[in-house]
DRENDO-1510 file (C-alpha; in Angstrom, 1 decimal, always signed):
<recs>
REC; n; res; u; v; w
REC; 1; MET; +33.8; -105.3; -40.5 .
REC; 2; LYS; +31.4; -105.6; -37.7 .
REC; 3; PHE; +33.8; -103.4; -35.5 .
REC; 4; LEU; +34.0; -100.6; -38.2 .
REC; 5; THR; +30.1; -100.6; -38.4 .
REC; 6; LEU; +29.8; -100.4; -34.8 .
REC; 7; LEU; +32.4; -97.6; -34.5 .
REC; 8; LEU; +30.7; -95.6; -37.4 .
REC; 9; THR; +27.3; -96.1; -35.9 .
REC; 10; SER; +28.6; -94.8; -32.4 .
REC; 11; LEU; +30.0; -91.8; -34.0 .
REC; 12; LEU; +26.8; -91.1; -35.8 .
REC; 13; ILE; +24.7; -91.4; -32.5 .
REC; 14; ALA; +27.2; -89.2; -30.6 .
REC; 15; SER; +27.1; -86.5; -33.3 .
REC; 16; ALA; +23.2; -86.6; -33.4 .
REC; 17; SER; +22.8; -86.5; -29.7 .
REC; 18; ALA; +25.2; -83.4; -29.5 .
REC; 19; ALA; +22.5; -81.4; -31.5 .
REC; 20; VAL; +19.6; -82.0; -29.2 .
REC; 21; TYR; +18.6; -79.1; -27.1 .
REC; 22; TYR; +15.6; -77.4; -25.5 .
REC; 23; SER; +14.4; -73.8; -25.1 .
REC; 24; LEU; +13.1; -71.9; -22.2 .
REC; 25; SER; +10.8; -69.0; -22.4 .
REC; 26; TRP; +10.1; -66.0; -20.5 .
REC; 27; GLN; +8.0; -63.1; -20.9 .
REC; 28; PRO; +9.2; -59.8; -19.1 .
REC; 29; ARG; +6.9; -56.8; -18.8 .
REC; 30; VAL; +8.5; -53.5; -18.4 .
REC; 31; THR; +6.4; -50.7; -17.1 .
REC; 32; VAL; +7.2; -47.0; -17.6 .
REC; 33; GLN; +7.3; -45.0; -14.3 .
REC; 34; SER; +6.9; -41.3; -13.9 .
REC; 35; ALA; +10.1; -40.6; -12.4 .
REC; 36; PRO; +12.9; -42.7; -10.5 .
REC; 37; ASP; +13.1; -42.4; -6.6 .
REC; 38; VAL; +16.5; -41.0; -6.7 .
REC; 39; GLY; +17.2; -38.3; -9.1 .
REC; 40; PHE; +18.8; -34.8; -9.6 .
REC; 41; THR; +17.4; -31.4; -8.8 .
REC; 42; ALA; +19.0; -28.1; -9.5 .
REC; 43; GLY; +21.2; -26.6; -6.8 .
REC; 44; ASP; +21.1; -23.0; -5.6 .
REC; 45; ASP; +24.5; -22.1; -6.9 .
REC; 46; THR; +24.1; -23.0; -10.6 .
REC; 47; SER; +21.9; -21.1; -12.9 .
REC; 48; GLY; +23.2; -23.2; -15.7 .
REC; 49; ALA; +21.9; -26.4; -14.4 .
REC; 50; SER; +19.2; -28.4; -16.2 .
REC; 51; THR; +17.5; -31.7; -15.5 .
REC; 52; VAL; +15.4; -33.9; -17.6 .
REC; 53; ASN; +12.7; -35.9; -15.6 .
REC; 54; SER; +15.3; -35.9; -12.8 .
REC; 55; ALA; +17.2; -38.9; -14.2 .
REC; 56; TRP; +19.7; -36.7; -16.4 .
REC; 57; ALA; +21.4; -33.5; -15.5 .
REC; 58; ARG; +23.8; -31.0; -17.0 .
REC; 59; LEU; +26.0; -28.5; -15.1 .
REC; 60; VAL; +27.7; -25.5; -16.7 .
REC; 61; LEU; +30.5; -24.5; -14.3 .
REC; 62; LYS; +33.4; -22.1; -14.6 .
REC; 63; SER; +37.2; -22.3; -13.5 .
REC; 64; TYR; +39.4; -19.3; -13.0 .
REC; 65; PRO; +43.1; -19.3; -13.6 .
REC; 66; ASN; +45.0; -19.7; -10.2 .
REC; 67; ALA; +41.9; -19.6; -8.2 .
REC; 68; THR; +39.6; -22.2; -6.5 .
REC; 69; LEU; +36.0; -21.7; -7.5 .
REC; 70; THR; +33.6; -23.4; -5.3 .
REC; 71; TYR; +29.9; -24.2; -5.8 .
REC; 72; ASP; +28.5; -25.2; -2.5 .
REC; 73; GLU; +25.1; -26.5; -4.0 .
REC; 74; ALA; +26.0; -27.0; -7.7 .
REC; 75; MET; +23.4; -29.9; -8.0 .
REC; 76; ASN; +21.3; -31.9; -5.5 .
REC; 77; ILE; +20.6; -35.7; -5.3 .
REC; 78; SER; +17.1; -36.3; -4.1 .
REC; 79; ASN; +15.5; -39.4; -2.7 .
REC; 80; ILE; +11.6; -38.9; -3.1 .
REC; 81; GLY; +11.0; -42.6; -2.5 .
REC; 82; ALA; +9.7; -44.2; +0.7 .
REC; 83; SER; +12.8; -46.1; +1.4 .
REC; 84; SER; +16.6; -45.7; +1.5 .
REC; 85; HIS; +18.6; -46.4; -1.6 .
REC; 86; GLN; +22.3; -47.2; -2.1 .
REC; 87; LEU; +24.2; -45.0; -4.5 .
REC; 88; ARG; +27.8; -44.6; -6.0 .
REC; 89; LEU; +29.5; -42.3; -8.3 .
REC; 90; ARG; +31.3; -43.8; -11.3 .
REC; 91; HIS; +33.5; -42.0; -14.0 .
REC; 92; VAL; +32.2; -42.6; -17.6 .
REC; 93; GLY; +34.1; -40.3; -19.8 .
REC; 94; ILE; +35.9; -37.0; -20.2 .
REC; 95; SER; +37.1; -34.7; -22.9 .
REC; 96; PRO; +39.5; -33.4; -23.9 .
REC; 97; ALA; +41.2; -36.8; -23.7 .
REC; 98; ASN; +44.6; -37.7; -22.2 .
REC; 99; GLY; +47.4; -36.6; -24.3 .
REC; 100; ASN; +45.6; -33.4; -25.3 .
REC; 101; ALA; +47.4; -30.2; -24.4 .
REC; 102; ALA; +44.2; -28.7; -23.3 .
REC; 103; VAL; +44.1; -31.0; -20.4 .
REC; 104; SER; +46.9; -29.0; -18.8 .
REC; 105; ASN; +44.4; -26.0; -18.5 .
REC; 106; PHE; +42.8; -27.8; -15.4 .
REC; 107; THR; +44.3; -28.7; -12.2 .
REC; 108; SER; +41.3; -30.3; -10.5 .
REC; 109; ILE; +37.5; -30.7; -10.6 .
REC; 110; LYS; +36.4; -32.1; -7.5 .
REC; 111; PHE; +32.8; -33.4; -6.6 .
REC; 112; THR; +31.8; -33.8; -2.8 .
REC; 113; VAL; +28.4; -35.3; -1.8 .
REC; 114; ILE; +27.1; -33.6; +1.3 .
REC; 115; ALA; +24.5; -35.2; +3.5 .
REC; 116; LYS; +21.5; -33.2; +4.9 .
REC; 117; ASN; +23.3; -32.9; +8.2 .
REC; 118; GLY; +26.3; -31.3; +6.6 .
REC; 119; SER; +28.8; -34.3; +6.8 .
REC; 120; THR; +30.9; -35.4; +3.8 .
REC; 121; VAL; +29.5; -38.5; +2.2 .
REC; 122; THR; +32.0; -39.3; -0.4 .
REC; 123; THR; +34.4; -37.2; -2.8 .
REC; 124; PHE; +35.1; -37.8; -6.6 .
REC; 125; ASP; +38.1; -35.9; -7.6 .
REC; 126; TYR; +39.4; -35.2; -11.1 .
REC; 127; THR; +43.1; -34.1; -11.2 .
REC; 128; THR; +45.7; -33.7; -13.9 .
REC; 129; THR; +49.3; -34.5; -14.3 .
REC; 130; GLY; +50.8; -32.7; -17.4 .
REC; 131; ASP; +48.5; -33.5; -20.4 .
REC; 132; ASN; +46.7; -36.4; -18.5 .
REC; 133; TRP; +43.6; -36.8; -16.4 .
REC; 134; ASN; +43.8; -38.7; -13.2 .
REC; 135; THR; +40.2; -40.0; -13.2 .
REC; 136; PRO; +38.7; -41.0; -9.8 .
REC; 137; GLY; +37.8; -44.7; -9.1 .
REC; 138; THR; +34.2; -45.7; -8.6 .
REC; 139; THR; +33.1; -44.9; -5.1 .
REC; 140; VAL; +31.8; -47.4; -2.6 .
REC; 141; TYR; +28.1; -47.6; -2.3 .
REC; 142; PHE; +26.6; -45.2; +0.2 .
REC; 143; TRP; +23.0; -44.9; +1.6 .
REC; 144; ILE; +20.7; -41.9; +1.0 .
REC; 145; PRO; +17.6; -42.1; +3.4 .
REC; 146; ALA; +14.0; -41.8; +2.1 .
REC; 147; ASN; +12.8; -38.2; +1.5 .
REC; 148; GLU; +16.1; -36.6; +1.8 .
REC; 149; GLU; +18.0; -34.2; -0.7 .
REC; 150; TRP; +21.9; -33.9; -0.5 .
REC; 151; ALA; +24.0; -31.3; -2.1 .
REC; 152; VAL; +26.8; -31.9; -4.5 .
REC; 153; LYS; +29.6; -29.4; -3.9 .
REC; 154; VAL; +31.9; -28.8; -6.9 .
REC; 155; GLU; +35.4; -27.1; -6.7 .
REC; 156; THR; +37.3; -26.2; -9.9 .
REC; 157; LEU; +40.8; -25.0; -10.1 .
REC; 158; SER; +43.1; -24.2; -13.1 .
REC; 159; PRO; +46.7; -23.3; -13.3 .
REC; 160; ALA; +47.8; -19.7; -13.7 .
REC; 161; THR; +48.8; -20.4; -17.2 .
REC; 162; ALA; +45.3; -21.6; -18.3 .
REC; 163; THR; +43.9; -20.6; -21.5 .
REC; 164; ALA; +40.3; -18.8; -21.5 .
REC; 165; THR; +37.4; -20.6; -23.1 .
REC; 166; THR; +39.1; -24.1; -22.8 .
REC; 167; GLN; +36.5; -26.6; -21.9 .
REC; 168; ALA; +36.3; -30.1; -20.2 .
REC; 169; ASP; +33.2; -32.2; -20.5 .
REC; 170; LEU; +32.7; -34.8; -17.9 .
REC; 171; THR; +30.2; -37.7; -17.8 .
REC; 172; ILE; +29.6; -39.1; -14.3 .
REC; 173; ALA; +27.0; -42.0; -13.6 .
REC; 174; LEU; +25.1; -42.0; -10.3 .
REC; 175; ASP; +24.4; -45.7; -9.8 .
REC; 176; VAL; +21.3; -46.4; -7.7 .
REC; 177; LEU; +20.5; -49.9; -6.3 .
REC; 178; GLU; +16.9; -50.3; -6.0 .
</recs>
């Protein structure tokens, strides 16, 4: 009986101590800045480009059947800050989705980041196989120096059998390490 009482008391103490915890508090402060150091600016080759506070951009591009259309400066990436930043390109989404016959209206959509000195920094190439997109993997981080503007070159290509007015909407993230 004593052993049973001791066992039950031990179980009660063990279950009560498992419910003991403590809390830590923190108080973050977030300050809205006027604009990020790294952002988008319209390129010389696209009249359909628009940006919002340099942190978001939209491009309106064309593709022609059986012809490569090149926009040497479709969009610019600008670092207006006083220090260098690391950047990378990352695929977020694309429409029409894989398995949709409209995908076969495209052969490739290639993005190339060109440094101020004219050298290629990285490429980000969307290609198709049948009715499926081959989406690019996330690029490695690359450095953009302070107070520099780099061009984003875009090349589009559609097959000879492409149907006019077919659209592809791409969402690409430009990740910036501060």
